[in-house]
C-alpha positions as CSV (number, residue, x, y, z in Angstrom):
1,M,30.9,-3.3,24.3
2,A,30.0,-2.8,21.1
3,S,27.2,0.1,20.5
4,T,23.8,-0.5,19.8
5,Q,22.2,1.6,16.3
6,P,18.8,2.7,16.7
7,R,16.4,1.8,14.8
8,P,15.5,3.6,11.8
9,S,12.2,5.4,12.6
10,A,9.3,4.8,10.0
11,A,9.5,7.9,8.0
12,Q,13.5,7.6,7.7
13,Q,13.2,3.3,6.3
14,L,10.2,4.9,3.7
15,S,12.5,7.3,3.1
16,Q,15.6,4.7,2.3
17,G,12.8,2.8,0.2
18,W,11.6,5.1,-1.9
19,E,15.0,5.4,-3.2
20,R,15.0,1.9,-4.0
21,A,12.5,2.0,-6.3
22,A,13.7,2.1,-9.9
23,A,10.7,3.2,-11.5
24,R,10.1,6.6,-9.9
25,R,9.7,8.8,-12.4
26,L,10.6,12.9,-11.9
27,L,7.3,14.5,-12.7
28,F,8.1,18.2,-12.6
29,E,10.4,20.3,-11.0
30,S,9.5,24.1,-11.0
31,S,9.0,27.3,-9.1
32,D,5.9,28.3,-11.6
33,V,3.0,28.0,-9.1
34,E,0.2,27.4,-11.7
35,R,2.2,24.7,-13.7
36,A,2.8,22.8,-10.2
37,Q,-1.1,23.5,-8.8
38,A,-2.1,22.0,-12.3
39,L,0.4,19.1,-12.3
40,V,-0.3,17.5,-9.0
41,G,-4.3,18.2,-9.3
42,R,-4.0,15.6,-12.1
43,V,-2.1,12.6,-9.9
44,F,-4.6,14.0,-7.1
45,K,-7.5,16.3,-7.4
46,P,-8.0,20.0,-8.5
47,H,-7.2,22.4,-5.5
48,R,-5.6,25.9,-4.6
49,L,-2.2,26.3,-4.0
50,E,-1.2,29.7,-2.1
51,P,1.8,30.2,-1.3
52,R,2.2,32.5,2.1
53,R,3.5,35.8,2.1
54,N,6.6,36.4,4.5
55,G,7.9,40.0,5.6
56,P,6.2,43.1,5.4
57,A,3.0,43.6,3.3
58,G,3.9,44.3,0.3
59,S,7.2,42.4,0.1
60,G,5.8,39.3,-2.1
61,C,6.3,36.0,-1.2
62,R,9.2,33.6,-1.8
63,P,10.0,31.5,-4.2
64,V,8.5,28.3,-4.5
65,A,11.0,25.2,-5.2
66,M,8.6,22.7,-5.8
67,Q,9.8,19.2,-6.9
68,M,7.4,15.6,-7.6
69,D,8.2,12.6,-7.9
70,H,5.6,9.6,-9.3
71,L,5.4,6.2,-8.6
72,P,2.1,4.2,-10.4
73,L,2.0,1.1,-8.5
74,G,-1.2,-1.1,-10.6
75,L,-3.8,0.6,-8.8
76,L,-2.1,2.4,-6.3
77,S,0.0,5.3,-6.8
78,M,2.8,6.6,-4.7
79,S,4.3,10.6,-4.8
80,R,7.2,12.5,-3.2
81,L,6.3,16.2,-3.4
82,R,8.4,19.2,-1.6
83,Y,7.3,22.6,-1.4
84,G,10.3,25.2,-0.9
85,A,8.2,27.6,0.7
86,T,5.5,27.6,3.2
87,V,2.2,27.3,1.0
88,D,-1.3,26.8,2.1
89,I,-3.2,23.8,0.2
90,L,-6.9,23.6,-0.4
91,P,-8.7,20.8,-2.0
92,G,-11.5,20.2,-0.1
93,P,-12.8,16.8,0.4
94,L,-11.1,14.1,-1.5
95,E,-14.1,12.9,-2.4
96,R,-12.7,9.9,-4.9
97,F,-9.9,8.4,-2.8
98,Y,-7.8,8.2,0.8
99,L,-4.3,9.8,1.1
100,I,-1.8,8.4,3.1
101,Q,0.6,11.6,3.7
102,I,3.9,10.1,5.5
103,P,6.6,13.5,6.0
104,L,10.5,12.8,5.9
105,Q,11.4,16.2,6.7
106,G,9.5,19.4,8.0
107,R,6.1,19.5,9.2
108,A,2.7,20.7,8.4
109,E,-0.8,22.3,9.7
110,I,-3.6,19.1,9.0
111,A,-7.3,20.6,9.6
112,S,-9.2,17.3,8.1
113,G,-13.1,18.1,9.6
114,G,-12.9,18.7,12.7
115,C,-9.8,17.6,13.3
116,D,-6.8,19.9,13.9
117,F,-3.1,18.9,14.2
118,L,0.6,18.8,13.7
119,S,2.1,16.1,11.0
120,D,5.8,15.8,11.4
121,E,8.3,12.4,11.1
122,A,6.5,11.2,14.5
123,C,3.1,11.8,13.2
124,A,1.6,11.0,9.3
125,S,-1.2,11.8,7.9
126,L,-4.4,9.1,6.7
127,L,-6.8,11.9,4.8
128,S,-10.5,9.8,3.7
129,P,-12.2,11.4,0.9
130,Q,-15.4,12.8,3.0
131,P,-14.2,15.4,4.9
132,D,-13.1,18.8,4.0
133,L,-9.3,19.3,4.6
134,R,-6.7,22.4,4.4
135,M,-3.5,22.0,4.8
136,R,-0.2,24.4,5.4
137,W,3.1,22.8,5.0
138,H,5.6,24.8,6.1
139,A,9.4,25.5,4.1
140,G,11.5,22.8,4.2
141,N,8.3,20.2,4.5
142,E,8.5,17.1,2.2
143,Q,6.3,14.5,2.2
144,L,5.6,10.5,0.3
145,L,2.1,10.4,-0.4
146,L,0.0,7.4,-1.3
147,R,-3.3,7.8,-2.9
148,I,-5.6,4.7,-2.3
149,E,-8.8,4.5,-4.0
150,A,-11.7,4.9,-2.1
151,C,-14.0,2.3,-3.5
152,A,-11.4,-0.1,-3.4
153,V,-11.4,0.3,0.4
154,Q,-15.1,0.5,0.9
155,R,-15.7,-3.2,-1.5
156,F,-12.6,-4.3,1.0
157,A,-14.7,-3.3,4.2
158,Q,-17.8,-4.5,3.2
159,S,-16.3,-8.2,2.0
160,W,-14.9,-8.3,5.9
161,C,-18.4,-8.0,7.6
162,G,-20.5,-9.4,4.9
163,Q,-22.6,-5.9,5.0
164,P,-23.0,-5.4,1.0
165,T,-24.1,-1.8,1.9
166,L,-21.8,-0.6,4.3
167,S,-20.6,3.3,3.6
168,A,-16.5,4.1,2.8
169,P,-15.1,3.9,6.4
170,V,-14.0,7.5,8.0
171,F,-10.3,7.0,9.6
172,A,-8.7,9.0,12.2
173,P,-6.4,11.1,10.6
174,Q,-3.7,11.0,12.7
175,L,-1.1,7.9,12.4
176,R,1.4,7.3,13.9
177,L,3.1,4.6,11.8
178,D,6.0,3.3,14.3
179,A,2.8,2.3,16.3
180,L,1.1,-0.2,13.2
181,P,4.5,-2.2,12.3
182,A,1.8,-4.2,10.2
183,L,1.4,-1.2,8.1
184,Q,4.5,-0.1,7.9
185,D,5.5,-3.1,6.6
186,A,3.3,-3.2,4.1
187,L,3.9,0.5,2.5
188,L,7.7,-1.5,2.6
189,S,7.0,-3.9,0.7
190,L,5.6,-1.7,-2.0
191,F,9.2,-0.4,-2.7
192,D,10.1,-3.8,-2.5
193,F,8.1,-4.6,-6.0
194,A,9.0,-1.3,-6.8
195,A,12.7,-2.3,-6.8
196,A,12.4,-5.6,-8.3
197,T,10.4,-4.3,-11.3
198,Q,9.5,-1.0,-13.1
199,E,6.7,-2.2,-15.3
200,A,4.2,-3.2,-12.3
201,E,1.2,-3.7,-14.9
202,R,3.0,-6.8,-15.9
203,Y,2.7,-8.5,-12.6
204,P,-1.3,-7.8,-11.8
205,L,-0.8,-11.2,-8.7
206,S,2.1,-9.1,-7.0
207,A,0.4,-5.3,-7.3
208,L,-3.1,-7.0,-6.3
209,Q,-1.9,-8.8,-3.7
210,L,0.1,-5.4,-2.4
211,Q,-3.0,-3.9,-2.4
212,H,-5.1,-5.7,0.0
213,R,-2.3,-6.1,2.2
214,L,-2.0,-2.2,2.4
215,I,-5.9,-2.2,3.1
216,A,-6.0,-4.6,5.2
217,A,-3.1,-3.3,7.6
218,L,-5.1,0.3,7.5
219,L,-8.9,-1.6,8.7
220,A,-7.3,-3.7,11.4
221,G,-4.3,-1.1,12.8
222,Q,-6.2,2.5,12.6
223,A,-9.2,3.1,13.9
224,H,-12.5,4.6,12.2
225,D,-16.0,4.7,12.3
226,H,-16.8,1.0,11.1
227,S,-14.2,-0.7,13.8
228,P,-16.4,-2.3,15.5
229,L,-18.1,-3.9,13.0
230,L,-14.5,-5.5,11.7
231,R,-13.8,-6.5,14.9
232,G,-17.3,-8.2,15.7
233,S,-18.1,-12.0,15.3
234,G,-19.2,-14.3,12.6
235,A,-20.2,-17.8,12.2
236,P,-17.4,-19.5,10.0
237,L,-18.3,-21.2,6.9
238,A,-18.8,-25.0,7.1
239,P,-16.8,-27.7,5.8
240,R,-18.3,-28.3,2.2
241,S,-18.0,-24.4,2.1
242,V,-14.1,-24.6,2.7
243,R,-14.2,-27.5,0.3
244,L,-15.7,-25.5,-2.7
245,V,-13.6,-22.3,-1.5
246,E,-10.0,-25.0,-2.3
247,E,-11.0,-25.9,-5.6
248,F,-12.0,-22.5,-6.4
249,L,-8.2,-21.9,-5.5
250,L,-6.7,-24.7,-7.3
251,A,-8.3,-24.2,-10.7
252,H,-7.9,-20.2,-10.1
253,C,-4.6,-19.8,-8.3
254,H,-2.8,-18.0,-11.9
255,E,-5.4,-15.2,-11.2
256,A,-5.2,-12.1,-8.9
257,L,-7.6,-13.3,-6.4
258,S,-9.0,-11.1,-3.7
259,P,-10.1,-12.2,-0.1
260,A,-13.6,-10.6,-1.6
261,Q,-13.6,-13.0,-4.4
262,L,-13.3,-16.2,-2.5
263,A,-15.7,-15.0,0.6
264,A,-18.1,-14.5,-2.7
265,V,-17.4,-18.5,-3.9
266,A,-18.7,-19.2,-0.2
267,G,-21.6,-16.9,0.1
268,V,-20.0,-15.2,3.4
269,S,-18.3,-12.5,4.7
270,V,-14.3,-12.6,4.5
271,R,-14.3,-12.5,8.5
272,S,-16.4,-16.2,7.8
273,L,-14.2,-17.3,5.2
274,F,-11.0,-16.9,7.0
275,L,-13.0,-18.7,10.5
276,G,-13.6,-21.6,8.8
277,F,-10.1,-22.3,7.3
278,Q,-8.6,-21.4,10.2
279,R,-11.4,-23.8,12.5
280,Y,-11.0,-26.7,9.2
281,R,-7.6,-26.2,7.6
282,G,-5.4,-24.5,10.6
283,V,-4.4,-21.8,7.8
284,S,-6.2,-18.8,6.0
285,P,-7.2,-19.2,2.4
286,M,-4.7,-16.7,1.5
287,R,-1.9,-19.1,3.0
288,M,-3.2,-21.5,1.1
289,L,-3.0,-19.4,-2.1
290,R,0.7,-18.6,-1.7
291,E,1.2,-22.4,-1.1
292,L,0.2,-23.3,-4.2
293,R,1.9,-20.4,-6.1
294,L,4.8,-21.2,-4.5
295,R,4.8,-25.1,-6.5
296,H,3.8,-23.6,-9.4
297,A,7.4,-21.2,-9.1
298,H,8.6,-24.4,-8.4
299,D,7.1,-25.4,-11.9
300,D,8.1,-23.0,-13.3
301,L,11.9,-23.0,-12.3
302,L,12.3,-27.2,-13.2
303,R,10.7,-26.2,-16.6
304,A,12.9,-22.9,-16.8
305,E,14.2,-21.9,-20.3
306,P,18.7,-20.8,-20.7
307,D,17.4,-16.7,-20.3
308,S,14.6,-17.2,-17.3
309,H,15.2,-15.4,-14.1
310,I,14.0,-15.6,-10.6
311,T,12.6,-12.2,-10.3
312,E,10.6,-13.0,-13.3
313,V,9.4,-16.1,-12.3
314,A,8.2,-14.7,-8.4
315,L,6.6,-12.0,-9.5
316,R,4.7,-13.8,-11.6
317,W,3.2,-15.7,-9.3
318,G,2.3,-12.9,-6.8
319,F,6.2,-12.7,-5.2
320,Y,7.0,-9.2,-4.5
321,H,9.1,-9.8,-1.4
322,L,12.2,-11.9,-2.9
323,G,13.8,-12.7,0.3
324,R,10.6,-13.6,1.9
325,F,10.1,-15.8,-1.2
326,A,13.6,-17.6,-1.2
327,Q,13.0,-18.1,2.3
328,E,9.5,-19.6,2.0
329,Y,10.6,-22.1,-1.0
330,R,13.2,-23.3,0.8
331,E,10.8,-23.9,3.5
332,M,8.5,-25.9,1.3
333,F,10.8,-27.6,-1.1
334,D,14.5,-27.5,0.9
335,E,16.6,-26.0,-1.5
336,S,16.8,-22.6,-2.5
337,P,14.8,-21.1,-5.7
338,R,18.7,-20.8,-7.2
339,D,19.6,-24.4,-7.0
340,T,16.1,-25.3,-8.7
341,L,17.2,-23.3,-11.6
342,A,20.6,-24.2,-11.8
343,S,19.3,-28.2,-11.4
344,S,17.1,-27.4,-14.4
345,R,20.1,-26.1,-16.6
346,Q,22.1,-29.4,-15.7
347,G,19.1,-31.3,-17.1
């Protein structure tokens, strides 16, 4: 009987995804603590970095072999950071951004607000802007770090529940990725996008959709202080408003649209928008937008220039996962994107 290989952990899959991301760049590799502190501070915020002393008093600190790779993804950014020795990191409140930290190896002690815990491959951390933050990364700890702007998360939460004065949510800081498949899938999609292109700014539709998908997965899957509000019921919009949003989608599907923008067109919360579309159209507004963009991708492939590539067409229309794009394309048009492109070149 053939043996069944265990499924890789979330940390293992994300580590493999990072290696596929062709656009990542080495930011620094150094044992100079002050230089590392300054460069990491530019990506995140100014902070204190204090190597821990080892051995008898006066024996000094171990050299801190530090390395950081960086990957900009439009409105998001991801980094891989490693310190060779145990260090204390003292940033205080993050203030303007959320930070997901995913240990790929080793462990770290996290103190966020009143919650102290050990973070390792089984438990990542989701750090909110408001609480005071202190960390100790132990020697050999290597982490993937994802920075998400606080204003983007706050606007998404406000639009979802229809409360424009809602404060930025404060999340439970212990993050178990293996229990949140939607979030894990959204993070892996970041790497699919980064593997397909080295210039995220060229494809704003794909970059924006990735951000919205990631924030939605966080708000729906991880506990936070606004969870009851986001789960609350809301009245779906009327059929007339559904038609209004449909017309807007037809006219603007080439733009980087968000659920919040569509809800504003209808004058309702994002939750009510989705309830209305599900009731009257049987699909979400974002699914309808996706189908419109599939049709435009089909048209582009039919009229493709000799040097056109399927990847470029897919990314242009917001399809960052090329395997899913090909599957959905075949389901809609009963042929693959490659078949459409081949027929256009024969015509």
